[in-house]
C-alpha positions as CSV (number, residue, x, y, z in Angstrom):
1,X,-8.2,-66.1,53.8
2,X,-4.6,-65.1,54.6
3,X,-3.7,-61.5,55.4
4,X,-2.8,-59.2,52.5
5,X,-5.3,-60.7,50.1
6,X,-8.8,-59.3,49.2
7,X,-9.9,-62.9,48.9
8,X,-11.7,-62.4,45.6
9,X,-11.0,-63.3,42.0
10,X,-13.4,-61.9,39.4
11,X,-14.3,-64.0,36.4
12,X,-15.5,-61.9,33.5
13,X,-17.3,-63.5,30.6
14,X,-17.4,-60.8,28.0
15,X,-19.4,-62.9,25.5
16,X,-22.3,-63.3,27.9
17,X,-21.7,-60.1,29.8
18,X,-21.6,-62.1,33.1
19,X,-19.5,-61.5,36.2
20,X,-18.7,-64.1,38.9
21,X,-16.7,-63.8,42.1
22,X,-14.6,-66.7,43.3
23,X,-13.1,-66.9,46.8
24,X,-10.0,-69.1,46.7
25,X,-8.7,-71.1,49.6
26,X,-5.6,-70.2,51.6
27,X,-3.9,-73.3,50.2
28,X,-4.5,-72.0,46.7
29,X,-3.0,-68.5,47.6
30,X,0.0,-70.0,49.3
31,X,0.7,-72.4,46.4
32,X,0.7,-69.7,43.7
33,X,1.1,-66.5,45.8
34,X,-0.2,-64.3,43.0
35,X,1.0,-62.7,39.7
36,X,1.9,-64.9,36.8
37,X,1.8,-68.1,38.8
38,X,-1.8,-67.5,39.8
39,X,-2.8,-66.4,36.3
40,X,-1.3,-69.5,34.7
41,X,-3.5,-71.7,37.0
42,X,-6.6,-70.3,35.3
43,X,-5.1,-70.1,31.8
44,X,-4.1,-73.8,31.9
45,X,-7.5,-74.8,33.4
46,X,-9.7,-72.7,31.1
47,X,-8.1,-72.1,27.8
48,X,-8.5,-74.6,25.0
49,X,-5.3,-75.8,23.3
50,X,-4.7,-74.1,20.0
51,X,-6.8,-71.0,20.8
52,X,-6.4,-68.0,18.5
53,X,-4.4,-65.4,20.5
54,X,-6.8,-62.7,19.0
55,X,-9.9,-64.8,19.3
56,X,-12.6,-65.1,22.0
57,X,-11.1,-68.4,23.4
58,X,-8.0,-66.7,24.6
59,X,-7.9,-66.1,28.4
60,X,-6.5,-62.9,29.8
61,X,-5.5,-62.7,33.4
62,X,-4.6,-59.7,35.4
63,X,-3.2,-60.7,38.8
64,X,-2.0,-59.1,42.0
65,X,-0.5,-60.8,45.2
66,X,-0.7,-60.6,48.9
67,X,2.0,-57.8,48.9
68,X,0.2,-55.5,46.5
69,X,-1.0,-52.4,48.2
70,X,1.2,-52.8,51.3
71,X,3.0,-49.8,52.7
72,X,6.4,-50.7,51.5
73,X,8.5,-49.8,48.4
74,X,8.2,-51.9,45.2
75,X,4.8,-53.4,46.0
76,X,2.4,-52.0,43.3
77,X,2.9,-54.4,40.4
78,X,0.4,-56.4,38.3
79,X,1.0,-59.3,36.0
80,X,-0.8,-59.8,32.7
81,X,-0.9,-63.2,31.0
82,X,-2.6,-64.7,27.9
83,X,-1.6,-66.5,24.8
84,X,0.6,-64.0,22.9
85,X,-0.2,-62.6,19.5
86,X,3.4,-61.6,19.1
87,X,5.6,-64.5,20.5
88,X,5.3,-68.2,20.2
89,X,3.1,-69.4,23.0
90,X,2.5,-67.7,26.3
91,X,2.6,-64.0,26.9
92,X,3.8,-62.5,30.1
93,X,4.2,-58.8,31.2
94,X,4.3,-56.7,34.4
95,X,3.5,-53.1,35.1
96,X,3.9,-50.7,38.0
97,X,2.3,-47.4,38.9
98,X,-0.8,-46.8,41.1
99,X,-3.3,-49.0,39.3
100,X,-2.3,-52.4,40.9
101,X,-2.7,-51.0,44.4
102,X,-6.0,-49.4,43.6
103,X,-7.3,-52.6,42.1
104,X,-6.5,-54.4,45.4
105,X,-8.2,-51.6,47.4
106,X,-11.2,-52.0,45.1
107,X,-11.5,-55.5,46.5
108,X,-10.0,-57.9,44.0
109,X,-6.9,-60.0,43.8
110,X,-7.2,-60.7,40.1
111,X,-9.3,-60.9,36.9
112,X,-9.9,-63.8,34.6
113,X,-11.3,-62.5,31.3
114,X,-12.8,-64.7,28.7
115,X,-14.8,-64.3,25.5
116,X,-15.4,-61.2,23.5
117,X,-17.9,-58.4,24.0
118,X,-20.2,-57.5,21.1
119,X,-19.3,-53.9,21.5
120,X,-16.6,-51.9,23.4
121,X,-16.9,-52.0,27.1
122,X,-15.0,-51.1,30.2
123,X,-14.9,-52.9,33.6
124,X,-15.7,-50.7,36.6
125,X,-14.3,-52.0,39.9
126,X,-15.5,-50.0,42.9
127,X,-15.3,-51.0,46.5
128,X,-16.0,-54.7,45.9
129,X,-18.6,-54.2,43.2
130,X,-18.0,-54.9,39.5
131,X,-19.9,-53.7,36.5
132,X,-19.4,-53.8,32.7
133,X,-20.2,-50.4,31.0
134,X,-20.4,-49.2,27.5
135,X,-17.1,-47.8,26.1
136,X,-18.1,-47.0,22.6
137,X,-17.4,-43.3,23.3
138,X,-13.9,-44.2,24.4
139,X,-12.9,-46.2,21.3
140,X,-10.3,-44.6,19.2
141,X,-9.2,-42.2,22.0
142,X,-5.6,-42.0,23.3
143,X,-4.7,-43.1,26.8
144,X,-4.6,-39.6,28.3
145,X,-7.9,-38.7,26.6
146,X,-9.6,-41.8,28.1
147,X,-8.2,-41.1,31.5
148,X,-9.7,-37.6,31.4
149,X,-13.1,-38.8,30.0
150,X,-13.5,-41.5,32.6
151,X,-12.6,-39.2,35.5
152,X,-15.2,-36.8,34.4
153,X,-17.8,-39.5,33.7
154,X,-17.3,-41.2,37.1
155,X,-16.9,-37.9,38.9
156,X,-13.7,-39.0,40.6
157,X,-10.1,-37.8,39.9
158,X,-8.7,-40.6,42.0
159,X,-9.7,-43.5,39.8
160,X,-7.0,-45.6,38.2
161,X,-7.3,-46.8,34.6
162,X,-5.6,-49.7,32.8
163,X,-6.4,-49.6,29.0
164,X,-5.4,-51.0,25.7
165,X,-5.0,-47.8,23.7
166,X,-5.7,-47.3,20.0
167,X,-2.8,-49.6,19.1
168,X,-4.5,-52.4,21.0
169,X,-7.8,-51.6,19.3
170,X,-6.1,-52.0,15.9
171,X,-4.6,-55.3,17.1
172,X,-1.0,-54.2,16.8
173,X,1.0,-57.2,18.0
174,X,3.3,-54.8,19.9
175,X,0.3,-53.3,21.9
176,X,0.7,-52.8,25.6
177,X,-1.7,-52.3,28.5
178,X,-1.2,-48.7,29.8
179,X,-2.1,-47.2,33.1
180,X,-1.5,-43.6,34.2
181,X,-0.9,-42.8,30.5
182,X,2.8,-43.7,31.1
183,X,3.1,-47.1,32.9
184,X,2.9,-50.3,30.8
185,X,2.4,-54.0,30.8
186,X,4.7,-53.6,27.8
187,X,5.9,-57.0,26.4
188,X,4.3,-59.8,24.4
189,X,1.2,-57.9,23.0
190,X,-1.2,-58.0,26.0
191,X,-2.8,-54.8,24.8
192,X,-3.8,-56.5,21.5
193,X,-5.5,-59.3,23.5
194,X,-7.4,-56.7,25.4
195,X,-8.4,-54.9,22.2
196,X,-9.4,-58.2,20.5
197,X,-12.0,-58.7,23.3
198,X,-13.4,-55.2,22.9
199,X,-12.3,-54.5,26.5
200,X,-11.2,-50.9,26.3
201,X,-10.3,-50.5,30.0
202,X,-10.4,-51.7,33.5
203,X,-11.1,-48.9,36.0
204,X,-10.5,-49.2,39.7
205,X,-11.4,-47.3,42.8
206,X,-11.2,-48.3,46.5
207,X,-12.1,-46.0,49.3
208,X,-10.2,-47.9,52.0
209,X,-6.4,-48.1,51.7
210,X,-5.9,-50.3,54.8
211,X,-5.0,-54.0,54.3
212,X,-5.1,-56.6,56.9
213,X,-1.4,-57.4,57.8
214,X,-0.2,-60.2,60.1
215,X,2.5,-58.0,61.5
216,X,2.1,-54.4,60.5
217,X,5.0,-53.3,62.8
218,X,7.4,-55.6,61.1
219,X,6.3,-54.4,57.6
220,X,6.8,-50.8,58.7
221,X,10.2,-51.6,60.1
222,X,11.3,-53.1,56.8
223,X,10.0,-50.1,55.0
224,X,12.0,-47.7,57.2
225,X,15.2,-49.8,57.0
226,X,14.9,-49.8,53.2
227,X,14.4,-46.1,52.9
228,X,17.4,-45.5,55.3
229,X,19.7,-47.7,53.2
230,X,18.8,-46.2,49.9
231,X,21.6,-43.6,49.6
232,X,24.2,-46.2,50.7
233,X,23.3,-48.5,47.8
234,X,25.0,-47.0,44.7
235,X,22.8,-48.8,42.2
236,X,19.5,-47.8,43.8
237,X,20.7,-44.3,44.5
238,X,21.5,-44.0,40.8
239,X,18.0,-45.1,40.0
240,X,16.6,-42.3,42.2
241,X,18.9,-39.7,40.7
242,X,18.6,-40.5,37.0
243,X,16.1,-43.3,36.7
244,X,17.0,-46.5,34.7
245,X,18.6,-44.1,32.2
246,X,21.5,-43.9,34.7
247,X,23.0,-47.0,33.1
248,X,23.3,-45.7,29.5
249,X,26.8,-44.4,30.0
250,X,27.9,-47.5,32.0
251,X,26.6,-49.9,29.3
252,X,28.3,-47.9,26.6
253,X,31.6,-48.0,28.5
254,X,31.3,-51.8,28.8
255,X,30.6,-52.2,25.1
256,X,27.1,-53.5,25.9
257,X,24.9,-50.6,24.5
258,X,23.2,-52.2,21.4
259,X,23.9,-49.9,18.5
260,X,22.4,-49.9,15.0
261,X,20.3,-52.9,15.4
262,X,22.8,-54.9,17.5
263,X,25.6,-54.5,15.0
264,X,27.8,-52.8,17.6
265,X,28.1,-52.5,21.4
266,X,29.2,-48.9,21.6
267,X,27.3,-45.7,20.4
268,X,29.3,-42.6,19.6
269,X,26.2,-40.5,20.3
270,X,25.4,-42.0,23.7
271,X,26.1,-38.9,25.8
272,X,23.2,-36.8,24.6
273,X,20.7,-39.6,25.4
274,X,22.3,-40.4,28.8
275,X,20.5,-40.2,32.1
276,X,22.8,-37.5,33.4
277,X,22.0,-35.2,30.4
278,X,18.3,-35.9,30.7
279,X,18.4,-34.9,34.3
280,X,20.3,-31.7,33.5
281,X,18.2,-30.7,30.5
282,X,14.6,-31.9,30.2
283,X,13.8,-33.5,33.5
284,X,10.8,-31.7,35.1
285,X,10.3,-33.9,38.2
286,X,10.6,-37.4,39.6
287,X,7.6,-39.6,39.9
288,X,7.0,-42.9,41.8
289,X,4.7,-45.9,42.2
290,X,2.4,-46.4,45.1
291,X,4.3,-46.2,48.5
292,X,7.7,-46.4,46.8
293,X,10.6,-44.4,48.2
294,X,12.9,-44.9,45.2
295,X,11.2,-42.3,42.9
296,X,12.9,-43.7,39.7
297,X,10.2,-42.6,37.2
298,X,11.1,-39.6,35.0
299,X,8.8,-36.7,34.1
300,X,10.2,-34.7,31.2
301,X,9.1,-31.7,29.1
302,X,10.7,-30.9,25.8
303,X,9.9,-30.8,22.1
304,X,11.1,-32.3,18.8
305,X,10.8,-30.3,15.5
306,X,7.8,-28.4,16.8
307,X,6.2,-31.5,18.4
308,X,5.6,-31.0,22.2
309,X,6.5,-33.7,24.7
310,X,4.2,-33.2,27.7
311,X,5.0,-34.2,31.3
312,X,2.0,-36.4,31.4
313,X,3.7,-38.9,29.2
314,X,6.4,-39.4,31.8
315,X,9.9,-39.9,30.4
316,X,12.0,-42.5,28.5
317,X,13.5,-45.4,30.4
318,X,16.9,-47.0,29.6
319,X,15.3,-49.5,27.3
320,X,13.5,-46.7,25.4
321,X,16.6,-44.5,25.1
322,X,18.3,-47.5,23.7
323,X,15.7,-48.9,21.3
324,X,14.7,-45.5,19.8
325,X,18.2,-44.1,20.4
326,X,21.3,-46.3,20.0
327,X,19.4,-49.1,18.2
328,X,18.4,-46.6,15.5
329,X,21.7,-44.6,15.7
330,X,19.7,-41.6,16.9
331,X,21.3,-39.2,19.5
332,X,18.5,-36.7,19.7
333,X,17.0,-36.8,23.2
334,X,13.9,-34.8,22.1
335,X,13.2,-37.3,19.3
336,X,13.5,-40.3,21.7
337,X,11.2,-38.6,24.3
338,X,8.6,-37.9,21.6
339,X,8.7,-41.5,20.4
340,X,8.2,-42.5,24.0
341,X,5.2,-40.2,24.2
342,X,3.7,-41.8,21.0
343,X,4.0,-45.2,22.5
344,X,2.4,-44.2,25.8
345,X,-0.5,-42.4,24.1
346,X,-1.3,-45.1,21.6
347,X,-0.4,-48.0,23.9
348,X,2.8,-49.6,22.5
349,X,5.7,-51.5,23.9
350,X,8.7,-49.2,23.5
351,X,11.2,-52.1,23.3
352,X,9.3,-53.9,20.5
353,X,8.4,-50.7,18.6
354,X,11.9,-49.2,18.7
355,X,13.6,-52.5,17.9
356,X,11.3,-53.1,15.0
357,X,12.1,-49.7,13.5
358,X,15.8,-50.5,14.0
359,X,15.3,-53.8,12.1
360,X,13.6,-51.9,9.3
361,X,16.5,-49.4,9.2
362,X,19.0,-52.3,8.9
363,X,17.0,-53.8,6.0
364,X,16.8,-50.4,4.3
365,X,20.6,-49.8,4.7
366,X,21.3,-53.2,3.2
367,X,19.0,-52.7,0.2
368,X,16.2,-55.0,1.3
369,X,13.7,-52.2,1.7
370,X,13.2,-49.5,-0.9
371,X,12.0,-45.9,-0.3
372,X,9.0,-46.7,-2.4
373,X,8.0,-49.4,0.1
374,X,8.6,-47.4,3.3
375,X,7.4,-44.1,1.9
376,X,10.5,-42.2,3.0
377,X,14.2,-42.9,3.5
378,X,14.7,-44.9,6.7
379,X,18.4,-44.6,7.6
380,X,20.3,-45.1,10.8
381,X,20.8,-41.8,12.6
382,X,17.8,-40.0,11.0
383,X,15.8,-38.8,14.0
384,X,13.0,-37.4,11.9
385,X,12.7,-40.8,10.0
386,X,12.6,-42.7,13.3
387,X,9.7,-40.5,14.6
388,X,7.8,-40.8,11.3
389,X,8.1,-44.6,11.5
390,X,6.9,-44.5,15.1
391,X,3.9,-42.5,14.2
392,X,3.0,-44.7,11.3
393,X,3.4,-47.8,13.4
394,X,1.2,-46.4,16.2
395,X,-1.6,-45.6,13.7
396,X,-1.0,-48.6,11.4
397,X,-0.8,-46.2,8.5
398,X,1.3,-47.0,5.3
399,X,4.4,-49.1,6.1
400,X,3.4,-48.8,9.7
401,X,0.8,-51.5,9.1
402,X,3.7,-53.9,8.5
403,X,5.8,-52.6,11.4
404,X,2.8,-53.1,13.8
405,X,3.2,-56.8,13.3
406,X,6.5,-56.8,15.1
407,X,9.8,-57.4,13.3
408,X,9.6,-61.2,12.9
409,X,6.1,-61.3,11.6
410,X,6.9,-58.3,9.4
411,X,9.8,-60.2,7.9
412,X,7.5,-63.2,7.3
413,X,4.9,-60.9,5.7
414,X,7.5,-59.3,3.4
415,X,9.4,-62.5,2.8
416,X,12.8,-60.9,3.6
417,X,14.9,-59.4,6.3
418,X,15.1,-62.5,8.5
419,X,18.9,-62.3,8.8
420,X,18.6,-58.9,10.5
421,X,16.2,-60.0,13.2
422,X,17.1,-59.8,16.9
423,X,14.1,-61.8,18.1
424,X,13.7,-64.9,20.3
425,X,10.4,-66.7,19.9
426,X,9.2,-63.5,18.2
427,X,10.1,-61.1,21.0
428,X,12.6,-58.3,20.1
429,X,15.7,-58.5,22.3
430,X,16.0,-55.7,25.0
431,X,19.1,-53.5,25.5
432,X,21.3,-56.0,27.3
433,X,23.7,-57.9,25.1
434,X,24.1,-61.6,25.5
435,X,27.4,-61.6,23.6
436,X,29.0,-60.1,26.7
437,X,26.4,-61.4,29.3
438,X,26.5,-65.0,28.4
439,X,24.1,-66.4,30.9
440,X,21.6,-63.8,29.8
441,X,21.8,-65.3,26.3
442,X,20.8,-68.7,27.8
443,X,17.9,-67.1,29.6
444,X,16.7,-65.3,26.4
445,X,16.7,-68.7,24.8
446,X,14.8,-70.8,27.4
447,X,12.3,-68.2,28.5
448,X,8.8,-69.3,27.5
449,X,7.9,-65.8,26.3
450,X,11.1,-64.9,24.5
451,X,14.0,-62.5,25.1
452,X,13.5,-60.6,28.4
453,X,16.1,-58.8,30.6
454,X,14.1,-58.9,33.9
455,X,13.9,-62.7,34.3
456,X,17.3,-63.5,35.9
457,X,20.3,-61.7,37.5
458,X,22.8,-60.4,35.0
459,X,26.3,-61.8,34.8
460,X,28.3,-58.9,36.2
461,X,26.7,-59.5,39.6
462,X,28.8,-62.6,40.1
463,X,31.8,-62.0,37.7
464,X,35.4,-61.3,38.8
465,X,36.2,-57.6,38.9
466,X,32.5,-56.6,39.0
467,X,30.8,-58.4,41.9
468,X,30.7,-56.4,45.1
469,X,30.4,-57.5,48.7
470,X,26.7,-56.8,48.8
471,X,26.1,-58.9,45.7
472,X,28.1,-61.9,46.9
473,X,26.8,-61.7,50.4
474,X,23.2,-62.0,49.1
475,X,24.0,-64.6,46.4
476,X,25.4,-66.8,49.1
477,X,21.9,-67.4,50.2
478,X,21.2,-69.0,46.8
479,X,24.3,-71.2,47.0
480,X,27.0,-69.1,45.4
481,X,30.2,-68.4,47.4
482,X,32.7,-67.3,44.8
483,X,33.0,-65.2,41.7
484,X,32.9,-66.5,38.1
485,X,35.0,-65.7,35.1
486,X,33.8,-62.9,32.8
487,X,31.9,-64.1,29.7
488,X,31.9,-67.7,31.0
489,X,29.1,-70.1,30.3
490,X,30.2,-73.2,32.3
491,X,28.0,-75.2,34.6
492,X,28.5,-72.7,37.5
493,X,27.2,-69.9,35.3
494,X,24.3,-72.0,34.0
495,X,23.3,-72.8,37.6
496,X,23.6,-69.1,38.4
497,X,21.3,-68.3,35.6
498,X,18.7,-70.9,36.6
499,X,18.7,-70.1,40.3
500,X,18.4,-66.4,39.9
501,X,15.7,-67.0,37.3
502,X,13.7,-68.9,39.9
503,X,14.1,-66.0,42.3
504,X,13.0,-63.5,39.6
505,X,10.1,-65.8,38.7
506,X,9.0,-65.6,42.3
507,X,9.1,-61.8,42.1
508,X,6.7,-62.0,39.2
509,X,4.4,-64.2,41.3
510,X,4.6,-62.0,44.3
511,X,4.3,-58.9,42.0
512,X,7.4,-57.2,43.5
513,X,9.4,-54.6,41.7
514,X,12.8,-56.0,40.6
515,X,14.4,-52.7,41.0
516,X,13.6,-52.9,44.8
517,X,13.6,-56.6,45.5
518,X,16.1,-59.1,44.2
519,X,18.9,-61.6,44.8
520,X,21.8,-59.2,44.5
521,X,22.0,-55.4,43.9
522,X,18.6,-54.1,45.0
523,X,17.2,-52.3,48.0
524,X,16.1,-55.6,49.6
525,X,17.7,-59.0,49.3
526,X,16.5,-62.6,49.7
527,X,16.3,-62.4,53.6
528,X,14.1,-59.4,53.5
529,X,12.0,-60.9,50.8
530,X,11.2,-63.9,52.9
531,X,10.5,-61.7,55.9
532,X,8.0,-59.4,54.1
533,X,6.0,-62.4,52.9
534,X,5.8,-63.7,56.5
535,X,5.0,-60.3,58.0
536,X,2.2,-59.6,55.5
537,X,0.5,-63.1,55.3
538,X,1.2,-64.6,58.7
539,X,2.8,-67.7,57.2
540,X,5.5,-67.9,59.9
541,X,7.0,-71.0,58.5
542,X,7.5,-69.5,55.0
543,X,11.2,-70.1,53.9
544,X,13.5,-69.2,51.1
545,X,13.1,-72.8,49.8
546,X,9.4,-72.2,49.5
547,X,10.0,-68.9,47.8
548,X,12.2,-70.5,45.2
549,X,9.6,-73.3,44.7
550,X,6.9,-70.7,43.9
551,X,9.2,-69.2,41.2
552,X,10.1,-72.6,39.8
553,X,6.4,-73.6,39.8
554,X,5.5,-70.5,37.7
555,X,8.3,-71.1,35.2
556,X,7.2,-74.7,34.7
557,X,3.6,-73.7,34.2
558,X,4.6,-71.2,31.5
559,X,6.7,-73.8,29.9
560,X,4.0,-76.5,30.2
561,X,1.6,-74.2,28.4
562,X,4.0,-73.9,25.5
563,X,4.5,-77.6,25.4
564,X,0.8,-78.1,25.2
565,X,0.8,-75.7,22.1
566,X,3.5,-77.9,20.4
567,X,6.4,-75.6,21.2
568,X,9.7,-77.4,22.1
569,X,13.4,-77.1,22.2
570,X,13.6,-75.9,18.6
571,X,12.1,-72.6,19.7
572,X,14.9,-72.1,22.2
573,X,17.1,-70.5,19.5
574,X,18.9,-67.2,19.4
575,X,19.0,-65.1,16.3
576,X,21.9,-65.5,13.8
577,X,23.0,-62.0,14.6
578,X,24.1,-63.0,18.1
579,X,26.6,-65.5,16.6
580,X,28.2,-62.9,14.4
581,X,31.2,-60.8,15.7
582,X,30.2,-57.4,16.8
583,X,31.5,-54.5,14.7
584,X,32.8,-51.1,15.7
585,X,35.2,-50.4,18.5
586,X,35.3,-50.9,22.2
587,X,35.5,-53.9,24.7
588,X,33.1,-56.1,22.8
589,X,34.2,-55.5,19.2
590,X,34.7,-58.9,17.6
591,X,32.9,-60.7,20.3
592,X,30.2,-63.3,19.5
593,X,28.4,-66.2,21.0
594,X,29.1,-69.7,19.6
595,X,26.6,-72.3,18.7
596,X,28.6,-75.0,20.5
597,X,28.7,-73.2,23.9
598,X,25.0,-72.4,23.7
599,X,24.0,-75.9,22.8
600,X,26.1,-77.3,25.7
601,X,24.6,-74.7,28.1
602,X,21.1,-75.6,27.0
603,X,21.7,-79.3,27.8
604,X,23.1,-78.4,31.2
605,X,20.2,-76.1,31.9
606,X,17.5,-78.7,30.9
607,X,19.2,-81.3,33.1
608,X,19.4,-79.0,36.1
609,X,15.8,-77.9,35.6
610,X,14.4,-81.4,35.4
611,X,13.4,-80.9,31.7
612,X,13.7,-83.4,29.0
613,X,16.8,-82.7,26.9
614,X,15.2,-83.7,23.6
615,X,12.0,-81.7,23.9
616,X,13.1,-79.1,26.4
617,X,9.8,-79.6,28.2
618,X,9.2,-80.3,31.9
619,X,9.1,-84.0,32.7
620,X,6.1,-85.5,34.5
621,X,8.3,-86.1,37.5
622,X,9.2,-82.4,37.7
623,X,5.6,-81.3,37.4
624,X,4.6,-83.7,40.1
625,X,7.4,-82.5,42.4
626,X,6.1,-79.0,42.1
627,X,2.5,-80.1,42.8
628,X,1.6,-79.5,39.2
629,X,0.5,-83.1,38.3
630,X,-2.9,-81.7,37.2
631,X,-1.2,-80.0,34.3
632,X,-0.5,-83.4,32.8
633,X,-4.3,-83.8,32.3
634,X,-7.1,-85.7,33.9
635,X,-6.7,-89.5,34.2
636,X,-9.9,-90.1,32.3
637,X,-8.5,-93.0,30.3
638,X,-7.7,-94.9,33.5
639,X,-11.3,-94.5,34.8
640,X,-12.8,-95.7,31.5
641,X,-10.4,-98.7,31.4
642,X,-11.3,-100.0,34.8
643,X,-14.6,-101.6,34.0
644,X,-13.1,-103.4,31.0
645,X,-10.4,-104.8,33.2
646,X,-13.0,-106.2,35.6
647,X,-14.9,-107.7,32.7
648,X,-11.7,-109.4,31.5
649,X,-11.1,-110.9,34.9
650,X,-14.7,-112.2,35.0
651,X,-14.2,-113.9,31.7
652,X,-11.1,-115.6,33.0
653,X,-13.1,-116.9,35.9
654,X,-15.7,-118.4,33.6
655,X,-12.9,-119.9,31.6
656,X,-11.9,-122.1,34.5
657,X,-15.4,-123.6,34.6
658,X,-15.6,-124.1,30.9
659,X,-12.4,-125.7,29.7
660,X,-13.3,-126.0,26.0
661,X,-13.7,-122.2,25.7
662,X,-10.6,-121.4,27.7
663,X,-8.3,-120.6,24.8
664,X,-10.8,-118.3,23.1
665,X,-11.5,-116.4,26.2
666,X,-7.9,-115.9,27.1
667,X,-7.1,-114.5,23.7
668,X,-10.0,-112.0,23.9
669,X,-9.0,-110.9,27.4
670,X,-5.4,-110.4,26.4
671,X,-6.4,-108.3,23.4
672,X,-8.6,-106.1,25.6
673,X,-5.8,-105.8,28.1
674,X,-3.5,-104.5,25.5
675,X,-6.0,-101.9,24.4
676,X,-6.4,-100.8,28.0
677,X,-2.6,-100.4,28.5
678,X,-2.4,-98.4,25.3
679,X,-5.0,-96.0,26.5
680,X,-3.3,-95.6,29.8
681,X,-0.2,-94.4,27.9
């Protein structure tokens, strides 16, 4: 077993109530490293094609990596994967906080969860031991209530809990997996998968916080250097000062702050919901994840129309301030903070929930939804209406039962509103606008799990007038030595999108925070990323090429899963809204993507990726190059065909002795040979 790993994967059969520990080989760990890549190995091996996302045949994986729990910033991440109840095909989501590190300390690198329990249960991981316990008393409770109840029940305030929340119990397709009552595996409905299995929570506790490291001194040196360079990196220093909310003002100035359901790129009410104002007014303290020096998490205290927002719920991120704020035309910081609290308490993705409400507002404003359907006026700019919609969505009450399906499935259910969607493969677009960031639009389209802003580097990092020396110096390691034109989508920009996508895909296999580790603007760049893997594991010959191969392997596994489910290039489509000129004022007014440029970029991307242009799926040659030939299926047909081939040869030999029967035997042999060849195909 390599350093850094616990060396144990826990298989949980909820139907039978059985637990089994697997000890993978070092070769296995090095091939997948952890996170989504490791999870996809089990999903592709163990899930039946065509499984119901909310049925017992779905396989849920929660995976860590060698780097989880190490004493360096950005290490405490966990990947959740399963067939998604929200998007077409695979689901994928990452979380931070203290739970991932605690799960490693509890003695496990990952969980593979199958089946469905007859009653609600929670999984208790404690110093290498695992046990399923009754969770009937926890069902229906909010995330903070469950945290308190389990700490009392287990007699330990230091346990960490990852849970599905009431939204997951009610199978909301926007449900997240929540830990610390404010950190989330937010996207693609992983909380609903957990709820569908009657798995209320996973609880972790490990008494030892020491991991075996190949070169502890080198890891500590990297940690010290990163902390020392924090203030000199403007982007990361901004994260520490104002959290991800620090970019609200910048995005607005660039015309890339989605406003009123992506109708505009600038919001006249941006300042009251900006990071600077949040810091000056409602910020109570800064929080962090395990061993991280950045401290980007916000802890706020405020109220909205008599409703209290408690520090325990953390504080809104940039995406939350956008989706519940500018997406909905709402400039009330208290309302946005309260909506964030609702999502954390009930277990919802703030991006999906806020964007779905904004979609409903757009439909209401355009006369597609009536007040009688919604239960109250749902207009842009109405903070009280936004909060009421969020509460209804969380509880699946009234019109909230429709909203809990996510915007695309809500439109399907209502039979209207499709023209106002901002979804890709069913996932609501985050607050980064592909009309201005062209390569991001391409990544939104090709991602196996729909629109996501944390799966590639954004265009400004390499564009003229924006790219700094730090960015370009690091990007040179990925093969880029010059800036590119703003809003371009030529072959150079496509290659930039694909290469940085592979790097980000590695980060989701190594379970590293993309605000700390990355190819351009972060605290650590590609060189340090390679070094930390070597220092933790002891793989002295680990290289950047191998790092990129891990990322590419994960991406192809995700895509291969979708191909197996019948999903192809047709799903790589952006919503009609992105091809319409943006309204309002500012730098992006009148800007839109074009169908022609996106189609050409898709062709180029598929070719560079080794994917078939017609289907958009990885070719057999590409899968074999990445040591994923097993994904193509077992060669059972060839093994069955072999005996028949021998029989045919035997008959030919007999034919030589019996000339009169020669013609008949030859015809039969040829016929069988054709059948054999057909089966091979």
